[in-house]
PDB file of N, CA, C and O in Angstrom:
ATOM      1  N   MET A   1      51.974  54.348 122.377  1.00  0.00           N
ATOM      2  CA  MET A   1      53.181  53.630 122.743  1.00  0.00           C
ATOM      3  C   MET A   1      53.016  53.087 124.157  1.00  0.00           C
ATOM      4  O   MET A   1      52.555  53.782 125.062  1.00  0.00           O
ATOM      5  N   LYS A   2      53.390  51.873 124.315  1.00  0.00           N
ATOM      6  CA  LYS A   2      53.267  51.205 125.599  1.00  0.00           C
ATOM      7  C   LYS A   2      54.632  51.165 126.277  1.00  0.00           C
ATOM      8  O   LYS A   2      55.656  51.007 125.612  1.00  0.00           O
ATOM      9  N   PHE A   3      54.646  51.307 127.599  1.00  0.00           N
ATOM     10  CA  PHE A   3      55.906  51.314 128.343  1.00  0.00           C
ATOM     11  C   PHE A   3      56.433  49.897 128.555  1.00  0.00           C
ATOM     12  O   PHE A   3      57.613  49.630 128.326  1.00  0.00           O
ATOM     13  N   VAL A   4      55.556  48.984 128.996  1.00  0.00           N
ATOM     14  CA  VAL A   4      55.964  47.598 129.244  1.00  0.00           C
ATOM     15  C   VAL A   4      55.122  46.676 128.384  1.00  0.00           C
ATOM     16  O   VAL A   4      53.895  46.776 128.363  1.00  0.00           O
ATOM     17  N   LYS A   5      55.789  45.779 127.674  1.00  0.00           N
ATOM     18  CA  LYS A   5      55.107  44.817 126.809  1.00  0.00           C
ATOM     19  C   LYS A   5      55.072  43.466 127.505  1.00  0.00           C
ATOM     20  O   LYS A   5      56.088  42.990 128.011  1.00  0.00           O
ATOM     21  N   GLU A   6      53.909  42.863 127.526  1.00  0.00           N
ATOM     22  CA  GLU A   6      53.790  41.512 128.067  1.00  0.00           C
ATOM     23  C   GLU A   6      54.487  40.539 127.119  1.00  0.00           C
ATOM     24  O   GLU A   6      54.630  40.820 125.929  1.00  0.00           O
ATOM     25  N   GLU A   7      54.918  39.398 127.649  1.00  0.00           N
ATOM     26  CA  GLU A   7      55.653  38.433 126.826  1.00  0.00           C
ATOM     27  C   GLU A   7      54.832  37.925 125.650  1.00  0.00           C
ATOM     28  O   GLU A   7      55.371  37.717 124.563  1.00  0.00           O
ATOM     29  N   GLU A   8      53.541  37.724 125.853  1.00  0.00           N
ATOM     30  CA  GLU A   8      52.728  37.112 124.805  1.00  0.00           C
ATOM     31  C   GLU A   8      52.159  38.122 123.807  1.00  0.00           C
ATOM     32  O   GLU A   8      51.534  37.719 122.826  1.00  0.00           O
ATOM     33  N   GLU A   9      52.357  39.400 124.025  1.00  0.00           N
ATOM     34  CA  GLU A   9      51.837  40.413 123.110  1.00  0.00           C
ATOM     35  C   GLU A   9      52.695  40.502 121.848  1.00  0.00           C
ATOM     36  O   GLU A   9      53.918  40.363 121.895  1.00  0.00           O
ATOM     37  N   GLU A  10      52.038  40.731 120.748  1.00  0.00           N
ATOM     38  CA  GLU A  10      52.729  40.915 119.473  1.00  0.00           C
ATOM     39  C   GLU A  10      52.629  42.382 119.087  1.00  0.00           C
ATOM     40  O   GLU A  10      51.669  42.789 118.431  1.00  0.00           O
ATOM     41  N   ARG A  11      53.606  43.172 119.486  1.00  0.00           N
ATOM     42  CA  ARG A  11      53.626  44.586 119.125  1.00  0.00           C
ATOM     43  C   ARG A  11      55.063  45.071 119.130  1.00  0.00           C
ATOM     44  O   ARG A  11      55.936  44.446 119.732  1.00  0.00           O
ATOM     45  N   GLY A  12      55.300  46.169 118.467  1.00  0.00           N
ATOM     46  CA  GLY A  12      56.655  46.664 118.346  1.00  0.00           C
ATOM     47  C   GLY A  12      56.900  47.992 119.034  1.00  0.00           C
ATOM     48  O   GLY A  12      58.046  48.429 119.139  1.00  0.00           O
ATOM     49  N   ASP A  13      55.842  48.645 119.508  1.00  0.00           N
ATOM     50  CA  ASP A  13      56.006  49.971 120.105  1.00  0.00           C
ATOM     51  C   ASP A  13      56.002  49.883 121.631  1.00  0.00           C
ATOM     52  O   ASP A  13      55.012  50.214 122.282  1.00  0.00           O
ATOM     53  N   TYR A  14      57.106  49.438 122.177  1.00  0.00           N
ATOM     54  CA  TYR A  14      57.235  49.332 123.622  1.00  0.00           C
ATOM     55  C   TYR A  14      58.654  49.708 124.027  1.00  0.00           C
ATOM     56  O   TYR A  14      59.562  49.718 123.196  1.00  0.00           O
ATOM     57  N   ILE A  15      58.838  50.014 125.293  1.00  0.00           N
ATOM     58  CA  ILE A  15      60.161  50.391 125.792  1.00  0.00           C
ATOM     59  C   ILE A  15      60.809  49.209 126.505  1.00  0.00           C
ATOM     60  O   ILE A  15      61.959  48.868 126.227  1.00  0.00           O
ATOM     61  N   LEU A  16      60.078  48.589 127.418  1.00  0.00           N
ATOM     62  CA  LEU A  16      60.583  47.431 128.153  1.00  0.00           C
ATOM     63  C   LEU A  16      59.692  46.229 127.886  1.00  0.00           C
ATOM     64  O   LEU A  16      58.498  46.372 127.623  1.00  0.00           O
ATOM     65  N   GLN A  17      60.281  45.054 127.956  1.00  0.00           N
ATOM     66  CA  GLN A  17      59.506  43.832 127.797  1.00  0.00           C
ATOM     67  C   GLN A  17      59.505  43.095 129.127  1.00  0.00           C
ATOM     68  O   GLN A  17      60.530  43.027 129.807  1.00  0.00           O
ATOM     69  N   LYS A  18      58.371  42.552 129.492  1.00  0.00           N
ATOM     70  CA  LYS A  18      58.262  41.845 130.759  1.00  0.00           C
ATOM     71  C   LYS A  18      58.762  40.414 130.559  1.00  0.00           C
ATOM     72  O   LYS A  18      57.981  39.500 130.298  1.00  0.00           O
ATOM     73  N   ASP A  19      60.072  40.240 130.685  1.00  0.00           N
ATOM     74  CA  ASP A  19      60.663  38.917 130.577  1.00  0.00           C
ATOM     75  C   ASP A  19      61.807  38.800 131.580  1.00  0.00           C
ATOM     76  O   ASP A  19      62.075  39.732 132.337  1.00  0.00           O
ATOM     77  N   THR A  20      62.464  37.672 131.579  1.00  0.00           N
ATOM     78  CA  THR A  20      63.503  37.402 132.579  1.00  0.00           C
ATOM     79  C   THR A  20      64.693  38.343 132.435  1.00  0.00           C
ATOM     80  O   THR A  20      65.223  38.823 133.437  1.00  0.00           O
ATOM     81  N   LYS A  21      65.115  38.611 131.213  1.00  0.00           N
ATOM     82  CA  LYS A  21      66.278  39.488 131.014  1.00  0.00           C
ATOM     83  C   LYS A  21      66.022  40.887 131.555  1.00  0.00           C
ATOM     84  O   LYS A  21      66.897  41.483 132.183  1.00  0.00           O
ATOM     85  N   THR A  22      64.845  41.402 131.318  1.00  0.00           N
ATOM     86  CA  THR A  22      64.516  42.744 131.796  1.00  0.00           C
ATOM     87  C   THR A  22      64.471  42.780 133.316  1.00  0.00           C
ATOM     88  O   THR A  22      64.967  43.724 133.931  1.00  0.00           O
ATOM     89  N   LYS A  23      63.882  41.764 133.923  1.00  0.00           N
ATOM     90  CA  LYS A  23      63.795  41.717 135.385  1.00  0.00           C
ATOM     91  C   LYS A  23      65.180  41.594 136.015  1.00  0.00           C
ATOM     92  O   LYS A  23      65.474  42.269 137.002  1.00  0.00           O
ATOM     93  N   VAL A  24      66.026  40.745 135.455  1.00  0.00           N
ATOM     94  CA  VAL A  24      67.386  40.577 135.983  1.00  0.00           C
ATOM     95  C   VAL A  24      68.184  41.861 135.795  1.00  0.00           C
ATOM     96  O   VAL A  24      68.905  42.280 136.701  1.00  0.00           O
ATOM     97  N   GLY A  25      68.066  42.476 134.654  1.00  0.00           N
ATOM     98  CA  GLY A  25      68.786  43.723 134.393  1.00  0.00           C
ATOM     99  C   GLY A  25      68.348  44.844 135.314  1.00  0.00           C
ATOM    100  O   GLY A  25      69.183  45.579 135.842  1.00  0.00           O
ATOM    101  N   ALA A  26      67.051  44.981 135.511  1.00  0.00           N
ATOM    102  CA  ALA A  26      66.542  46.031 136.395  1.00  0.00           C
ATOM    103  C   ALA A  26      66.970  45.778 137.836  1.00  0.00           C
ATOM    104  O   ALA A  26      67.341  46.712 138.547  1.00  0.00           O
ATOM    105  N   THR A  27      66.921  44.533 138.265  1.00  0.00           N
ATOM    106  CA  THR A  27      67.351  44.195 139.625  1.00  0.00           C
ATOM    107  C   THR A  27      68.830  44.497 139.812  1.00  0.00           C
ATOM    108  O   THR A  27      69.226  45.041 140.843  1.00  0.00           O
ATOM    109  N   PHE A  28      69.645  44.153 138.830  1.00  0.00           N
ATOM    110  CA  PHE A  28      71.081  44.414 138.904  1.00  0.00           C
ATOM    111  C   PHE A  28      71.358  45.913 138.999  1.00  0.00           C
ATOM    112  O   PHE A  28      72.185  46.344 139.802  1.00  0.00           O
ATOM    113  N   ILE A  29      70.676  46.695 138.190  1.00  0.00           N
ATOM    114  CA  ILE A  29      70.888  48.147 138.199  1.00  0.00           C
ATOM    115  C   ILE A  29      70.462  48.747 139.533  1.00  0.00           C
ATOM    116  O   ILE A  29      71.166  49.597 140.077  1.00  0.00           O
ATOM    117  N   ILE A  30      69.331  48.321 140.062  1.00  0.00           N
ATOM    118  CA  ILE A  30      68.846  48.855 141.338  1.00  0.00           C
ATOM    119  C   ILE A  30      69.797  48.496 142.473  1.00  0.00           C
ATOM    120  O   ILE A  30      70.117  49.345 143.305  1.00  0.00           O
ATOM    121  N   VAL A  31      70.249  47.248 142.513  1.00  0.00           N
ATOM    122  CA  VAL A  31      71.180  46.826 143.567  1.00  0.00           C
ATOM    123  C   VAL A  31      72.496  47.587 143.452  1.00  0.00           C
ATOM    124  O   VAL A  31      73.058  48.011 144.462  1.00  0.00           O
ATOM    125  N   THR A  32      72.986  47.760 142.238  1.00  0.00           N
ATOM    126  CA  THR A  32      74.229  48.505 142.035  1.00  0.00           C
ATOM    127  C   THR A  32      74.091  49.948 142.509  1.00  0.00           C
ATOM    128  O   THR A  32      74.995  50.476 143.157  1.00  0.00           O
ATOM    129  N   LEU A  33      72.978  50.583 142.195  1.00  0.00           N
ATOM    130  CA  LEU A  33      72.767  51.964 142.641  1.00  0.00           C
ATOM    131  C   LEU A  33      72.685  52.061 144.159  1.00  0.00           C
ATOM    132  O   LEU A  33      73.211  53.002 144.752  1.00  0.00           O
ATOM    133  N   ILE A  34      72.031  51.099 144.783  1.00  0.00           N
ATOM    134  CA  ILE A  34      71.939  51.104 146.248  1.00  0.00           C
ATOM    135  C   ILE A  34      73.326  50.944 146.866  1.00  0.00           C
ATOM    136  O   ILE A  34      73.661  51.630 147.832  1.00  0.00           O
ATOM    137  N   ILE A  35      74.124  50.045 146.313  1.00  0.00           N
ATOM    138  CA  ILE A  35      75.484  49.849 146.830  1.00  0.00           C
ATOM    139  C   ILE A  35      76.311  51.121 146.656  1.00  0.00           C
ATOM    140  O   ILE A  35      77.070  51.488 147.553  1.00  0.00           O
ATOM    141  N   LEU A  36      76.175  51.790 145.527  1.00  0.00           N
ATOM    142  CA  LEU A  36      76.916  53.035 145.306  1.00  0.00           C
ATOM    143  C   LEU A  36      76.482  54.130 146.276  1.00  0.00           C
ATOM    144  O   LEU A  36      77.320  54.876 146.785  1.00  0.00           O
ATOM    145  N   ILE A  37      75.200  54.229 146.530  1.00  0.00           N
ATOM    146  CA  ILE A  37      74.706  55.234 147.478  1.00  0.00           C
ATOM    147  C   ILE A  37      75.246  54.957 148.875  1.00  0.00           C
ATOM    148  O   ILE A  37      75.677  55.873 149.575  1.00  0.00           O
ATOM    149  N   ILE A  38      75.222  53.698 149.274  1.00  0.00           N
ATOM    150  CA  ILE A  38      75.758  53.333 150.589  1.00  0.00           C
ATOM    151  C   ILE A  38      77.253  53.637 150.655  1.00  0.00           C
ATOM    152  O   ILE A  38      77.742  54.117 151.678  1.00  0.00           O
ATOM    153  N   ALA A  39      77.976  53.363 149.581  1.00  0.00           N
ATOM    154  CA  ALA A  39      79.418  53.636 149.558  1.00  0.00           C
ATOM    155  C   ALA A  39      79.698  55.132 149.679  1.00  0.00           C
ATOM    156  O   ALA A  39      80.642  55.530 150.362  1.00  0.00           O
ATOM    157  N   VAL A  40      78.901  55.950 149.035  1.00  0.00           N
ATOM    158  CA  VAL A  40      79.090  57.401 149.125  1.00  0.00           C
ATOM    159  C   VAL A  40      78.816  57.885 150.544  1.00  0.00           C
ATOM    160  O   VAL A  40      79.557  58.716 151.070  1.00  0.00           O
ATOM    161  N   VAL A  41      77.772  57.377 151.158  1.00  0.00           N
ATOM    162  CA  VAL A  41      77.449  57.782 152.529  1.00  0.00           C
ATOM    163  C   VAL A  41      78.552  57.344 153.488  1.00  0.00           C
ATOM    164  O   VAL A  41      78.971  58.118 154.348  1.00  0.00           O
ATOM    165  N   ILE A  42      79.018  56.121 153.345  1.00  0.00           N
ATOM    166  CA  ILE A  42      80.086  55.630 154.232  1.00  0.00           C
ATOM    167  C   ILE A  42      81.367  56.428 154.030  1.00  0.00           C
ATOM    168  O   ILE A  42      82.039  56.775 155.002  1.00  0.00           O
ATOM    169  N   SER A  43      81.711  56.722 152.788  1.00  0.00           N
ATOM    170  CA  SER A  43      82.925  57.510 152.561  1.00  0.00           C
ATOM    171  C   SER A  43      82.760  58.931 153.092  1.00  0.00           C
ATOM    172  O   SER A  43      83.721  59.524 153.580  1.00  0.00           O
ATOM    173  N   GLY A  44      81.562  59.474 153.002  1.00  0.00           N
ATOM    174  CA  GLY A  44      81.316  60.800 153.567  1.00  0.00           C
ATOM    175  C   GLY A  44      81.475  60.814 155.071  1.00  0.00           C
ATOM    176  O   GLY A  44      82.018  61.761 155.639  1.00  0.00           O
ATOM    177  N   ILE A  45      81.001  59.766 155.710  1.00  0.00           N
ATOM    178  CA  ILE A  45      81.160  59.664 157.167  1.00  0.00           C
ATOM    179  C   ILE A  45      82.635  59.456 157.514  1.00  0.00           C
ATOM    180  O   ILE A  45      83.147  60.059 158.457  1.00  0.00           O
ATOM    181  N   PHE A  46      83.304  58.613 156.758  1.00  0.00           N
ATOM    182  CA  PHE A  46      84.712  58.315 157.027  1.00  0.00           C
ATOM    183  C   PHE A  46      85.587  59.561 156.887  1.00  0.00           C
ATOM    184  O   PHE A  46      86.472  59.797 157.710  1.00  0.00           O
ATOM    185  N   PHE A  47      85.342  60.350 155.853  1.00  0.00           N
ATOM    186  CA  PHE A  47      86.136  61.556 155.634  1.00  0.00           C
ATOM    187  C   PHE A  47      85.557  62.775 156.341  1.00  0.00           C
ATOM    188  O   PHE A  47      86.027  63.896 156.140  1.00  0.00           O
ATOM    189  N   GLU A  48      84.551  62.560 157.158  1.00  0.00           N
ATOM    190  CA  GLU A  48      83.914  63.597 157.979  1.00  0.00           C
ATOM    191  C   GLU A  48      83.384  64.756 157.146  1.00  0.00           C
ATOM    192  O   GLU A  48      83.561  65.920 157.505  1.00  0.00           O
ATOM    193  N   TRP A  49      82.733  64.432 156.036  1.00  0.00           N
ATOM    194  CA  TRP A  49      82.108  65.455 155.210  1.00  0.00           C
ATOM    195  C   TRP A  49      80.697  65.753 155.686  1.00  0.00           C
ATOM    196  O   TRP A  49      80.131  66.792 155.348  1.00  0.00           O
ATOM    197  N   TYR A  50      80.131  64.852 156.463  1.00  0.00           N
ATOM    198  CA  TYR A  50      78.759  65.050 156.942  1.00  0.00           C
ATOM    199  C   TYR A  50      78.776  65.436 158.392  1.00  0.00           C
ATOM    200  O   TYR A  50      77.719  65.649 158.986  1.00  0.00           O
TER     201      TYR A  50
END
């Protein structure tokens, strides 16, 4: 089983495909997680939990 499938490969046993949708989705998820982490840190500082 392959983790990432190239666009031109013809196979069915893969988890992610290297195409625009996958790249946009992964970027969106990473940016969202970073924003959430920053929000938690800022709220912790604001409420003096740290």
